[in-house]
N, CA, C and O atoms as a Maestro MAE file, in Angstrom:
{
 s_m_m2io_version
 :::
 2.0.0
}

f_m_ct {
 s_m_title
 :::
 protein
 m_atom[320] {
  # First column is atom index #
  i_m_mmod_type
  r_m_x_coord
  r_m_y_coord
  r_m_z_coord
  i_m_residue_number
  s_m_chain_name
  s_m_pdb_residue_name
  s_m_pdb_atom_name
  i_m_atomic_number
  :::
  1 25 -23.239 16.788 -27.864 1 A "MET " " N  " 7
  2 3 -21.965 16.172 -27.531 1 A "MET " " CA " 6
  3 2 -20.856 17.211 -27.625 1 A "MET " " C  " 6
  4 15 -20.974 18.207 -28.338 1 A "MET " " O  " 8
  5 25 -19.807 16.965 -26.911 2 A "ALA " " N  " 7
  6 3 -18.661 17.870 -26.951 2 A "ALA " " CA " 6
  7 2 -17.947 17.728 -28.284 2 A "ALA " " C  " 6
  8 15 -17.997 16.671 -28.914 2 A "ALA " " O  " 8
  9 25 -17.304 18.761 -28.699 3 A "LYS " " N  " 7
  10 3 -16.573 18.763 -29.960 3 A "LYS " " CA " 6
  11 2 -15.326 17.887 -29.827 3 A "LYS " " C  " 6
  12 15 -14.633 17.935 -28.811 3 A "LYS " " O  " 8
  13 25 -15.048 17.093 -30.855 4 A "PHE " " N  " 7
  14 3 -13.889 16.197 -30.849 4 A "PHE " " CA " 6
  15 2 -12.610 17.018 -30.886 4 A "PHE " " C  " 6
  16 15 -12.452 17.906 -31.724 4 A "PHE " " O  " 8
  17 25 -11.726 16.720 -29.997 5 A "GLU " " N  " 7
  18 3 -10.443 17.424 -29.943 5 A "GLU " " CA " 6
  19 2 -9.439 16.668 -30.786 5 A "GLU " " C  " 6
  20 15 -9.099 15.525 -30.478 5 A "GLU " " O  " 8
  21 25 -8.956 17.302 -31.858 6 A "GLU " " N  " 7
  22 3 -8.029 16.663 -32.784 6 A "GLU " " CA " 6
  23 2 -6.682 16.336 -32.137 6 A "GLU " " C  " 6
  24 15 -6.082 15.305 -32.442 6 A "GLU " " O  " 8
  25 25 -6.211 17.199 -31.255 7 A "LYS " " N  " 7
  26 3 -4.907 17.007 -30.637 7 A "LYS " " CA " 6
  27 2 -4.976 15.859 -29.631 7 A "LYS " " C  " 6
  28 15 -5.776 15.890 -28.696 7 A "LYS " " O  " 8
  29 25 -4.137 14.854 -29.830 8 A "GLN " " N  " 7
  30 3 -4.099 13.723 -28.919 8 A "GLN " " CA " 6
  31 2 -2.866 13.839 -28.037 8 A "GLN " " C  " 6
  32 15 -1.816 14.309 -28.477 8 A "GLN " " O  " 8
  33 25 -3.000 13.408 -26.796 9 A "LYS " " N  " 7
  34 3 -1.890 13.486 -25.855 9 A "LYS " " CA " 6
  35 2 -1.375 12.080 -25.585 9 A "LYS " " C  " 6
  36 15 -2.150 11.157 -25.335 9 A "LYS " " O  " 8
  37 25 -0.074 11.935 -25.638 10 A "PHE " " N  " 7
  38 3 0.547 10.635 -25.406 10 A "PHE " " CA " 6
  39 2 1.617 10.760 -24.343 10 A "PHE " " C  " 6
  40 15 2.174 11.835 -24.121 10 A "PHE " " O  " 8
  41 25 1.893 9.653 -23.697 11 A "LEU " " N  " 7
  42 3 2.968 9.616 -22.713 11 A "LEU " " CA " 6
  43 2 4.309 9.658 -23.435 11 A "LEU " " C  " 6
  44 15 4.425 9.175 -24.561 11 A "LEU " " O  " 8
  45 25 5.320 10.232 -22.793 12 A "PRO " " N  " 7
  46 3 6.653 10.220 -23.413 12 A "PRO " " CA " 6
  47 2 7.171 8.786 -23.498 12 A "PRO " " C  " 6
  48 15 6.788 7.927 -22.704 12 A "PRO " " O  " 8
  49 25 8.047 8.542 -24.474 13 A "ALA " " N  " 7
  50 3 8.611 7.202 -24.662 13 A "ALA " " CA " 6
  51 2 9.332 6.744 -23.402 13 A "ALA " " C  " 6
  52 15 9.978 7.541 -22.721 13 A "ALA " " O  " 8
  53 25 9.220 5.497 -23.107 14 A "GLU " " N  " 7
  54 3 9.843 4.895 -21.922 14 A "GLU " " CA " 6
  55 2 10.577 3.641 -22.403 14 A "GLU " " C  " 6
  56 15 10.023 2.868 -23.185 14 A "GLU " " O  " 8
  57 25 11.794 3.433 -21.954 15 A "ALA " " N  " 7
  58 3 12.574 2.269 -22.367 15 A "ALA " " CA " 6
  59 2 11.804 0.992 -22.041 15 A "ALA " " C  " 6
  60 15 11.339 0.808 -20.916 15 A "ALA " " O  " 8
  61 25 11.673 0.109 -23.039 16 A "GLY " " N  " 7
  62 3 11.006 -1.169 -22.834 16 A "GLY " " CA " 6
  63 2 9.495 -1.110 -22.933 16 A "GLY " " C  " 6
  64 15 8.843 -2.150 -22.835 16 A "GLY " " O  " 8
  65 25 8.916 0.059 -23.123 17 A "LEU " " N  " 7
  66 3 7.465 0.192 -23.220 17 A "LEU " " CA " 6
  67 2 7.050 0.083 -24.679 17 A "LEU " " C  " 6
  68 15 7.526 0.836 -25.528 17 A "LEU " " O  " 8
  69 25 6.174 -0.844 -24.958 18 A "ALA " " N  " 7
  70 3 5.715 -1.015 -26.334 18 A "ALA " " CA " 6
  71 2 5.052 0.265 -26.822 18 A "ALA " " C  " 6
  72 15 4.298 0.900 -26.084 18 A "ALA " " O  " 8
  73 25 5.334 0.644 -28.071 19 A "GLU " " N  " 7
  74 3 4.781 1.884 -28.627 19 A "GLU " " CA " 6
  75 2 3.266 1.893 -28.578 19 A "GLU " " C  " 6
  76 15 2.660 2.929 -28.301 19 A "GLU " " O  " 8
  77 25 2.649 0.756 -28.842 20 A "VAL " " N  " 7
  78 3 1.188 0.698 -28.854 20 A "VAL " " CA " 6
  79 2 0.600 1.058 -27.482 20 A "VAL " " C  " 6
  80 15 -0.484 1.638 -27.407 20 A "VAL " " O  " 8
  81 25 1.302 0.721 -26.414 21 A "ILE " " N  " 7
  82 3 0.833 1.062 -25.071 21 A "ILE " " CA " 6
  83 2 1.072 2.545 -24.799 21 A "ILE " " C  " 6
  84 15 0.213 3.223 -24.233 21 A "ILE " " O  " 8
  85 25 2.219 3.038 -25.196 22 A "GLY " " N  " 7
  86 3 2.533 4.440 -24.976 22 A "GLY " " CA " 6
  87 2 1.633 5.386 -25.756 22 A "GLY " " C  " 6
  88 15 1.411 6.520 -25.334 22 A "GLY " " O  " 8
  89 25 1.111 4.926 -26.897 23 A "ARG " " N  " 7
  90 3 0.251 5.763 -27.716 23 A "ARG " " CA " 6
  91 2 -1.231 5.543 -27.410 23 A "ARG " " C  " 6
  92 15 -2.093 6.072 -28.111 23 A "ARG " " O  " 8
  93 25 -1.525 4.783 -26.390 24 A "ARG " " N  " 7
  94 3 -2.917 4.549 -25.987 24 A "ARG " " CA " 6
  95 2 -3.548 5.885 -25.597 24 A "ARG " " C  " 6
  96 15 -2.908 6.726 -24.966 24 A "ARG " " O  " 8
  97 25 -4.801 6.064 -25.978 25 A "TRP " " N  " 7
  98 3 -5.487 7.322 -25.697 25 A "TRP " " CA " 6
  99 2 -6.934 7.030 -25.338 25 A "TRP " " C  " 6
  100 15 -7.606 6.263 -26.028 25 A "TRP " " O  " 8
  101 25 -7.410 7.629 -24.273 26 A "SER " " N  " 7
  102 3 -8.808 7.470 -23.856 26 A "SER " " CA " 6
  103 2 -9.529 8.791 -24.094 26 A "SER " " C  " 6
  104 15 -9.349 9.741 -23.332 26 A "SER " " O  " 8
  105 25 -10.333 8.858 -25.133 27 A "PRO " " N  " 7
  106 3 -11.024 10.127 -25.436 27 A "PRO " " CA " 6
  107 2 -12.055 10.473 -24.386 27 A "PRO " " C  " 6
  108 15 -12.675 9.594 -23.787 27 A "PRO " " O  " 8
  109 25 -12.228 11.748 -24.172 28 A "ARG " " N  " 7
  110 3 -13.259 12.224 -23.249 28 A "ARG " " CA " 6
  111 2 -14.314 13.021 -24.004 28 A "ARG " " C  " 6
  112 15 -15.262 13.539 -23.413 28 A "ARG " " O  " 8
  113 25 -14.136 13.111 -25.303 29 A "ALA " " N  " 7
  114 3 -15.096 13.785 -26.161 29 A "ALA " " CA " 6
  115 2 -15.099 13.060 -27.501 29 A "ALA " " C  " 6
  116 15 -14.077 12.519 -27.925 29 A "ALA " " O  " 8
  117 25 -16.217 13.053 -28.143 30 A "PHE " " N  " 7
  118 3 -16.360 12.344 -29.406 30 A "PHE " " CA " 6
  119 2 -16.922 13.274 -30.465 30 A "PHE " " C  " 6
  120 15 -17.613 14.243 -30.149 30 A "PHE " " O  " 8
  121 25 -16.626 12.979 -31.717 31 A "ALA " " N  " 7
  122 3 -17.189 13.740 -32.826 31 A "ALA " " CA " 6
  123 2 -18.698 13.502 -32.837 31 A "ALA " " C  " 6
  124 15 -19.162 12.404 -32.531 31 A "ALA " " O  " 8
  125 25 -19.446 14.519 -33.186 32 A "ASP " " N  " 7
  126 3 -20.903 14.343 -33.204 32 A "ASP " " CA " 6
  127 2 -21.384 13.959 -34.604 32 A "ASP " " C  " 6
  128 15 -22.311 14.556 -35.152 32 A "ASP " " O  " 8
  129 25 -20.724 12.943 -35.164 33 A "LYS " " N  " 7
  130 3 -21.151 12.394 -36.443 33 A "LYS " " CA " 6
  131 2 -21.321 10.892 -36.280 33 A "LYS " " C  " 6
  132 15 -20.653 10.270 -35.454 33 A "LYS " " O  " 8
  133 25 -22.205 10.319 -37.062 34 A "ALA " " N  " 7
  134 3 -22.508 8.892 -36.959 34 A "ALA " " CA " 6
  135 2 -21.324 8.040 -37.416 34 A "ALA " " C  " 6
  136 15 -20.582 8.423 -38.320 34 A "ALA " " O  " 8
  137 25 -21.160 6.888 -36.783 35 A "VAL " " N  " 7
  138 3 -20.155 5.915 -37.208 35 A "VAL " " CA " 6
  139 2 -20.804 5.076 -38.314 35 A "VAL " " C  " 6
  140 15 -21.904 4.558 -38.122 35 A "VAL " " O  " 8
  141 25 -20.144 4.936 -39.462 36 A "PRO " " N  " 7
  142 3 -20.729 4.141 -40.549 36 A "PRO " " CA " 6
  143 2 -21.037 2.709 -40.091 36 A "PRO " " C  " 6
  144 15 -20.265 2.108 -39.344 36 A "PRO " " O  " 8
  145 25 -22.166 2.175 -40.547 37 A "LYS " " N  " 7
  146 3 -22.582 0.830 -40.138 37 A "LYS " " CA " 6
  147 2 -21.544 -0.229 -40.480 37 A "LYS " " C  " 6
  148 15 -21.383 -1.195 -39.736 37 A "LYS " " O  " 8
  149 25 -20.835 -0.062 -41.597 38 A "GLU " " N  " 7
  150 3 -19.799 -1.034 -41.958 38 A "GLU " " CA " 6
  151 2 -18.659 -1.016 -40.941 38 A "GLU " " C  " 6
  152 15 -18.108 -2.070 -40.624 38 A "GLU " " O  " 8
  153 25 -18.297 0.145 -40.429 39 A "ASP " " N  " 7
  154 3 -17.266 0.239 -39.392 39 A "ASP " " CA " 6
  155 2 -17.746 -0.424 -38.103 39 A "ASP " " C  " 6
  156 15 -16.973 -1.116 -37.440 39 A "ASP " " O  " 8
  157 25 -19.009 -0.221 -37.745 40 A "LEU " " N  " 7
  158 3 -19.563 -0.875 -36.555 40 A "LEU " " CA " 6
  159 2 -19.538 -2.389 -36.709 40 A "LEU " " C  " 6
  160 15 -19.201 -3.111 -35.771 40 A "LEU " " O  " 8
  161 25 -19.899 -2.868 -37.906 41 A "ARG " " N  " 7
  162 3 -19.894 -4.308 -38.150 41 A "ARG " " CA " 6
  163 2 -18.490 -4.869 -37.940 41 A "ARG " " C  " 6
  164 15 -18.331 -5.928 -37.333 41 A "ARG " " O  " 8
  165 25 -17.474 -4.170 -38.435 42 A "LYS " " N  " 7
  166 3 -16.090 -4.624 -38.271 42 A "LYS " " CA " 6
  167 2 -15.684 -4.633 -36.797 42 A "LYS " " C  " 6
  168 15 -15.017 -5.563 -36.342 42 A "LYS " " O  " 8
  169 25 -16.084 -3.602 -36.052 43 A "LEU " " N  " 7
  170 3 -15.751 -3.549 -34.626 43 A "LEU " " CA " 6
  171 2 -16.394 -4.697 -33.851 43 A "LEU " " C  " 6
  172 15 -15.746 -5.332 -33.020 43 A "LEU " " O  " 8
  173 25 -17.670 -4.959 -34.128 44 A "PHE " " N  " 7
  174 3 -18.350 -6.060 -33.445 44 A "PHE " " CA " 6
  175 2 -17.755 -7.415 -33.830 44 A "PHE " " C  " 6
  176 15 -17.675 -8.316 -32.995 44 A "PHE " " O  " 8
  177 25 -17.341 -7.560 -35.078 45 A "GLU " " N  " 7
  178 3 -16.710 -8.807 -35.502 45 A "GLU " " CA " 6
  179 2 -15.373 -8.991 -34.793 45 A "GLU " " C  " 6
  180 15 -15.046 -10.101 -34.372 45 A "GLU " " O  " 8
  181 25 -14.593 -7.915 -34.654 46 A "ALA " " N  " 7
  182 3 -13.318 -8.010 -33.927 46 A "ALA " " CA " 6
  183 2 -13.571 -8.373 -32.467 46 A "ALA " " C  " 6
  184 15 -12.843 -9.190 -31.904 46 A "ALA " " O  " 8
  185 25 -14.585 -7.783 -31.849 47 A "ALA " " N  " 7
  186 3 -14.910 -8.100 -30.461 47 A "ALA " " CA " 6
  187 2 -15.370 -9.546 -30.333 47 A "ALA " " C  " 6
  188 15 -15.027 -10.226 -29.366 47 A "ALA " " O  " 8
  189 25 -16.140 -10.013 -31.300 48 A "ARG " " N  " 7
  190 3 -16.632 -11.399 -31.275 48 A "ARG " " CA " 6
  191 2 -15.486 -12.398 -31.339 48 A "ARG " " C  " 6
  192 15 -15.572 -13.488 -30.775 48 A "ARG " " O  " 8
  193 25 -14.416 -12.024 -32.025 49 A "ARG " " N  " 7
  194 3 -13.268 -12.926 -32.183 49 A "ARG " " CA " 6
  195 2 -12.234 -12.776 -31.068 49 A "ARG " " C  " 6
  196 15 -11.235 -13.495 -31.053 49 A "ARG " " O  " 8
  197 25 -12.462 -11.859 -30.145 50 A "ALA " " N  " 7
  198 3 -11.509 -11.636 -29.053 50 A "ALA " " CA " 6
  199 2 -11.453 -12.867 -28.143 50 A "ALA " " C  " 6
  200 15 -12.447 -13.581 -28.007 50 A "ALA " " O  " 8
  201 25 -10.296 -13.119 -27.520 51 A "PRO " " N  " 7
  202 3 -10.173 -14.253 -26.600 51 A "PRO " " CA " 6
  203 2 -11.153 -14.112 -25.435 51 A "PRO " " C  " 6
  204 15 -11.471 -13.007 -24.995 51 A "PRO " " O  " 8
  205 25 -11.619 -15.258 -24.953 52 A "LEU " " N  " 7
  206 3 -12.598 -15.273 -23.863 52 A "LEU " " CA " 6
  207 2 -12.069 -16.064 -22.678 52 A "LEU " " C  " 6
  208 15 -11.277 -16.992 -22.841 52 A "LEU " " O  " 8
  209 25 -12.505 -15.694 -21.505 53 A "SER " " N  " 7
  210 3 -12.191 -16.463 -20.312 53 A "SER " " CA " 6
  211 2 -12.994 -17.761 -20.351 53 A "SER " " C  " 6
  212 15 -14.214 -17.726 -20.507 53 A "SER " " O  " 8
  213 25 -12.343 -18.876 -20.215 54 A "TYR " " N  " 7
  214 3 -12.982 -20.191 -20.230 54 A "TYR " " CA " 6
  215 2 -13.715 -20.475 -21.536 54 A "TYR " " C  " 6
  216 15 -14.564 -21.365 -21.585 54 A "TYR " " O  " 8
  217 25 -13.398 -19.725 -22.601 55 A "ASN " " N  " 7
  218 3 -13.989 -19.927 -23.919 55 A "ASN " " CA " 6
  219 2 -15.517 -19.918 -23.892 55 A "ASN " " C  " 6
  220 15 -16.163 -20.642 -24.649 55 A "ASN " " O  " 8
  221 25 -16.083 -19.097 -23.020 56 A "GLU " " N  " 7
  222 3 -17.545 -19.012 -22.925 56 A "GLU " " CA " 6
  223 2 -18.081 -18.227 -24.105 56 A "GLU " " C  " 6
  224 15 -17.690 -17.081 -24.330 56 A "GLU " " O  " 8
  225 25 -18.967 -18.838 -24.849 57 A "LYS " " N  " 7
  226 3 -19.561 -18.243 -26.036 57 A "LYS " " CA " 6
  227 2 -21.056 -18.520 -26.019 57 A "LYS " " C  " 6
  228 15 -21.474 -19.330 -25.192 57 A "LYS " " O  " 8
  229 25 -21.862 -17.951 -26.817 58 A "PRO " " N  " 7
  230 3 -21.548 -16.963 -27.825 58 A "PRO " " CA " 6
  231 2 -21.631 -15.550 -27.258 58 A "PRO " " C  " 6
  232 15 -22.305 -15.299 -26.259 58 A "PRO " " O  " 8
  233 25 -20.933 -14.645 -27.915 59 A "TRP " " N  " 7
  234 3 -21.041 -13.236 -27.583 59 A "TRP " " CA " 6
  235 2 -22.401 -12.735 -28.021 59 A "TRP " " C  " 6
  236 15 -22.972 -13.233 -28.990 59 A "TRP " " O  " 8
  237 25 -22.917 -11.757 -27.311 60 A "ARG " " N  " 7
  238 3 -24.145 -11.074 -27.726 60 A "ARG " " CA " 6
  239 2 -23.923 -9.589 -27.539 60 A "ARG " " C  " 6
  240 15 -23.413 -9.149 -26.508 60 A "ARG " " O  " 8
  241 25 -24.307 -8.826 -28.538 61 A "PHE " " N  " 7
  242 3 -24.157 -7.378 -28.494 61 A "PHE " " CA " 6
  243 2 -25.511 -6.737 -28.720 61 A "PHE " " C  " 6
  244 15 -26.330 -7.243 -29.486 61 A "PHE " " O  " 8
  245 25 -25.737 -5.636 -28.059 62 A "ILE " " N  " 7
  246 3 -26.944 -4.850 -28.279 62 A "ILE " " CA " 6
  247 2 -26.487 -3.486 -28.760 62 A "ILE " " C  " 6
  248 15 -25.673 -2.834 -28.106 62 A "ILE " " O  " 8
  249 25 -27.001 -3.058 -29.885 63 A "TRP " " N  " 7
  250 3 -26.646 -1.769 -30.445 63 A "TRP " " CA " 6
  251 2 -27.906 -1.081 -30.929 63 A "TRP " " C  " 6
  252 15 -28.785 -1.710 -31.520 63 A "TRP " " O  " 8
  253 25 -27.985 0.185 -30.679 64 A "GLY " " N  " 7
  254 3 -29.118 0.961 -31.170 64 A "GLY " " CA " 6
  255 2 -28.647 2.331 -31.594 64 A "GLY " " C  " 6
  256 15 -27.942 3.010 -30.847 64 A "GLY " " O  " 8
  257 25 -29.031 2.741 -32.784 65 A "GLY " " N  " 7
  258 3 -28.674 4.060 -33.285 65 A "GLY " " CA " 6
  259 2 -29.445 5.142 -32.545 65 A "GLY " " C  " 6
  260 15 -30.595 4.939 -32.156 65 A "GLY " " O  " 8
  261 25 -28.808 6.292 -32.351 66 A "GLU " " N  " 7
  262 3 -29.422 7.398 -31.615 66 A "GLU " " CA " 6
  263 2 -30.782 7.742 -32.217 66 A "GLU " " C  " 6
  264 15 -30.930 7.907 -33.428 66 A "GLU " " O  " 8
  265 25 -31.766 7.845 -31.328 67 A "GLY " " N  " 7
  266 3 -33.122 8.166 -31.755 67 A "GLY " " CA " 6
  267 2 -34.003 6.944 -31.922 67 A "GLY " " C  " 6
  268 15 -35.224 7.080 -32.001 67 A "GLY " " O  " 8
  269 25 -33.418 5.743 -31.978 68 A "GLY " " N  " 7
  270 3 -34.194 4.519 -32.158 68 A "GLY " " CA " 6
  271 2 -34.676 3.955 -30.827 68 A "GLY " " C  " 6
  272 15 -34.225 4.380 -29.764 68 A "GLY " " O  " 8
  273 25 -35.589 3.003 -30.893 69 A "ALA " " N  " 7
  274 3 -36.166 2.380 -29.697 69 A "ALA " " CA " 6
  275 2 -35.106 1.624 -28.884 69 A "ALA " " C  " 6
  276 15 -35.083 1.720 -27.657 69 A "ALA " " O  " 8
  277 25 -34.232 0.875 -29.561 70 A "THR " " N  " 7
  278 3 -33.195 0.120 -28.842 70 A "THR " " CA " 6
  279 2 -32.246 1.068 -28.132 70 A "THR " " C  " 6
  280 15 -31.876 0.829 -26.983 70 A "THR " " O  " 8
  281 25 -31.849 2.136 -28.800 71 A "TYR " " N  " 7
  282 3 -30.976 3.141 -28.195 71 A "TYR " " CA " 6
  283 2 -31.609 3.673 -26.920 71 A "TYR " " C  " 6
  284 15 -30.944 3.768 -25.889 71 A "TYR " " O  " 8
  285 25 -32.858 4.012 -26.980 72 A "GLN " " N  " 7
  286 3 -33.559 4.579 -25.822 72 A "GLN " " CA " 6
  287 2 -33.609 3.584 -24.672 72 A "GLN " " C  " 6
  288 15 -33.409 3.966 -23.519 72 A "GLN " " O  " 8
  289 25 -33.874 2.304 -24.967 73 A "ARG " " N  " 7
  290 3 -33.931 1.268 -23.924 73 A "ARG " " CA " 6
  291 2 -32.580 1.072 -23.252 73 A "ARG " " C  " 6
  292 15 -32.519 0.853 -22.042 73 A "ARG " " O  " 8
  293 25 -31.502 1.148 -24.016 74 A "VAL " " N  " 7
  294 3 -30.152 1.004 -23.463 74 A "VAL " " CA " 6
  295 2 -29.769 2.275 -22.694 74 A "VAL " " C  " 6
  296 15 -29.219 2.198 -21.596 74 A "VAL " " O  " 8
  297 25 -30.062 3.435 -23.274 75 A "PHE " " N  " 7
  298 3 -29.675 4.713 -22.689 75 A "PHE " " CA " 6
  299 2 -30.245 4.898 -21.284 75 A "PHE " " C  " 6
  300 15 -29.538 5.384 -20.401 75 A "PHE " " O  " 8
  301 25 -31.492 4.528 -21.057 76 A "VAL " " N  " 7
  302 3 -32.100 4.735 -19.736 76 A "VAL " " CA " 6
  303 2 -31.496 3.820 -18.663 76 A "VAL " " C  " 6
  304 15 -31.667 4.067 -17.469 76 A "VAL " " O  " 8
  305 25 -30.790 2.762 -19.087 77 A "LYS " " N  " 7
  306 3 -30.155 1.843 -18.134 77 A "LYS " " CA " 6
  307 2 -28.760 2.288 -17.720 77 A "LYS " " C  " 6
  308 15 -28.191 1.744 -16.773 77 A "LYS " " O  " 8
  309 25 -28.198 3.280 -18.427 78 A "LEU " " N  " 7
  310 3 -26.849 3.741 -18.119 78 A "LEU " " CA " 6
  311 2 -26.833 4.517 -16.805 78 A "LEU " " C  " 6
  312 15 -27.784 5.217 -16.458 78 A "LEU " " O  " 8
  313 25 -25.741 4.372 -16.101 79 A "VAL " " N  " 7
  314 3 -25.551 5.105 -14.852 79 A "VAL " " CA " 6
  315 2 -25.122 6.521 -15.198 79 A "VAL " " C  " 6
  316 15 -24.327 6.721 -16.117 79 A "VAL " " O  " 8
  317 25 -25.634 7.495 -14.480 80 A "GLU " " N  " 7
  318 3 -25.297 8.885 -14.751 80 A "GLU " " CA " 6
  319 2 -23.830 9.164 -14.598 80 A "GLU " " C  " 6
  320 15 -23.393 10.298 -14.796 80 A "GLU " " O  " 8
  :::
 }
 m_bond[319] {
  # First column is bond index #
  i_m_from
  i_m_to
  i_m_order
  :::
  1 1 2 1
  2 2 3 1
  3 3 4 2
  4 3 5 1
  5 5 6 1
  6 6 7 1
  7 7 8 2
  8 7 9 1
  9 9 10 1
  10 10 11 1
  11 11 12 2
  12 11 13 1
  13 13 14 1
  14 14 15 1
  15 15 16 2
  16 15 17 1
  17 17 18 1
  18 18 19 1
  19 19 20 2
  20 19 21 1
  21 21 22 1
  22 22 23 1
  23 23 24 2
  24 23 25 1
  25 25 26 1
  26 26 27 1
  27 27 28 2
  28 27 29 1
  29 29 30 1
  30 30 31 1
  31 31 32 2
  32 31 33 1
  33 33 34 1
  34 34 35 1
  35 35 36 2
  36 35 37 1
  37 37 38 1
  38 38 39 1
  39 39 40 2
  40 39 41 1
  41 41 42 1
  42 42 43 1
  43 43 44 2
  44 43 45 1
  45 45 46 1
  46 46 47 1
  47 47 48 2
  48 47 49 1
  49 49 50 1
  50 50 51 1
  51 51 52 2
  52 51 53 1
  53 53 54 1
  54 54 55 1
  55 55 56 2
  56 55 57 1
  57 57 58 1
  58 58 59 1
  59 59 60 2
  60 59 61 1
  61 61 62 1
  62 62 63 1
  63 63 64 2
  64 63 65 1
  65 65 66 1
  66 66 67 1
  67 67 68 2
  68 67 69 1
  69 69 70 1
  70 70 71 1
  71 71 72 2
  72 71 73 1
  73 73 74 1
  74 74 75 1
  75 75 76 2
  76 75 77 1
  77 77 78 1
  78 78 79 1
  79 79 80 2
  80 79 81 1
  81 81 82 1
  82 82 83 1
  83 83 84 2
  84 83 85 1
  85 85 86 1
  86 86 87 1
  87 87 88 2
  88 87 89 1
  89 89 90 1
  90 90 91 1
  91 91 92 2
  92 91 93 1
  93 93 94 1
  94 94 95 1
  95 95 96 2
  96 95 97 1
  97 97 98 1
  98 98 99 1
  99 99 100 2
  100 99 101 1
  101 101 102 1
  102 102 103 1
  103 103 104 2
  104 103 105 1
  105 105 106 1
  106 106 107 1
  107 107 108 2
  108 107 109 1
  109 109 110 1
  110 110 111 1
  111 111 112 2
  112 111 113 1
  113 113 114 1
  114 114 115 1
  115 115 116 2
  116 115 117 1
  117 117 118 1
  118 118 119 1
  119 119 120 2
  120 119 121 1
  121 121 122 1
  122 122 123 1
  123 123 124 2
  124 123 125 1
  125 125 126 1
  126 126 127 1
  127 127 128 2
  128 127 129 1
  129 129 130 1
  130 130 131 1
  131 131 132 2
  132 131 133 1
  133 133 134 1
  134 134 135 1
  135 135 136 2
  136 135 137 1
  137 137 138 1
  138 138 139 1
  139 139 140 2
  140 139 141 1
  141 141 142 1
  142 142 143 1
  143 143 144 2
  144 143 145 1
  145 145 146 1
  146 146 147 1
  147 147 148 2
  148 147 149 1
  149 149 150 1
  150 150 151 1
  151 151 152 2
  152 151 153 1
  153 153 154 1
  154 154 155 1
  155 155 156 2
  156 155 157 1
  157 157 158 1
  158 158 159 1
  159 159 160 2
  160 159 161 1
  161 161 162 1
  162 162 163 1
  163 163 164 2
  164 163 165 1
  165 165 166 1
  166 166 167 1
  167 167 168 2
  168 167 169 1
  169 169 170 1
  170 170 171 1
  171 171 172 2
  172 171 173 1
  173 173 174 1
  174 174 175 1
  175 175 176 2
  176 175 177 1
  177 177 178 1
  178 178 179 1
  179 179 180 2
  180 179 181 1
  181 181 182 1
  182 182 183 1
  183 183 184 2
  184 183 185 1
  185 185 186 1
  186 186 187 1
  187 187 188 2
  188 187 189 1
  189 189 190 1
  190 190 191 1
  191 191 192 2
  192 191 193 1
  193 193 194 1
  194 194 195 1
  195 195 196 2
  196 195 197 1
  197 197 198 1
  198 198 199 1
  199 199 200 2
  200 199 201 1
  201 201 202 1
  202 202 203 1
  203 203 204 2
  204 203 205 1
  205 205 206 1
  206 206 207 1
  207 207 208 2
  208 207 209 1
  209 209 210 1
  210 210 211 1
  211 211 212 2
  212 211 213 1
  213 213 214 1
  214 214 215 1
  215 215 216 2
  216 215 217 1
  217 217 218 1
  218 218 219 1
  219 219 220 2
  220 219 221 1
  221 221 222 1
  222 222 223 1
  223 223 224 2
  224 223 225 1
  225 225 226 1
  226 226 227 1
  227 227 228 2
  228 227 229 1
  229 229 230 1
  230 230 231 1
  231 231 232 2
  232 231 233 1
  233 233 234 1
  234 234 235 1
  235 235 236 2
  236 235 237 1
  237 237 238 1
  238 238 239 1
  239 239 240 2
  240 239 241 1
  241 241 242 1
  242 242 243 1
  243 243 244 2
  244 243 245 1
  245 245 246 1
  246 246 247 1
  247 247 248 2
  248 247 249 1
  249 249 250 1
  250 250 251 1
  251 251 252 2
  252 251 253 1
  253 253 254 1
  254 254 255 1
  255 255 256 2
  256 255 257 1
  257 257 258 1
  258 258 259 1
  259 259 260 2
  260 259 261 1
  261 261 262 1
  262 262 263 1
  263 263 264 2
  264 263 265 1
  265 265 266 1
  266 266 267 1
  267 267 268 2
  268 267 269 1
  269 269 270 1
  270 270 271 1
  271 271 272 2
  272 271 273 1
  273 273 274 1
  274 274 275 1
  275 275 276 2
  276 275 277 1
  277 277 278 1
  278 278 279 1
  279 279 280 2
  280 279 281 1
  281 281 282 1
  282 282 283 1
  283 283 284 2
  284 283 285 1
  285 285 286 1
  286 286 287 1
  287 287 288 2
  288 287 289 1
  289 289 290 1
  290 290 291 1
  291 291 292 2
  292 291 293 1
  293 293 294 1
  294 294 295 1
  295 295 296 2
  296 295 297 1
  297 297 298 1
  298 298 299 1
  299 299 300 2
  300 299 301 1
  301 301 302 1
  302 302 303 1
  303 303 304 2
  304 303 305 1
  305 305 306 1
  306 306 307 1
  307 307 308 2
  308 307 309 1
  309 309 310 1
  310 310 311 1
  311 311 312 2
  312 311 313 1
  313 313 314 1
  314 314 315 1
  315 315 316 2
  316 315 317 1
  317 317 318 1
  318 318 319 1
  319 319 320 2
  :::
 }
}
């Protein structure tokens, strides 16, 4: 994986633009260290509680750690 770039780039402030939108950042490189399972659990719980179109439930998530069978099954389905 590419090395995580510490320096983040943000758009300059714009009148009427919420700070949270102006500070939005889409990374193109990630740190090559594992995300703690407790952090993943919190992220999936936040996603599970997110508003839904037509309140269609339940959410289902598939997650597999690198090197595991689930990871491999998901990885081969990704578009290049």
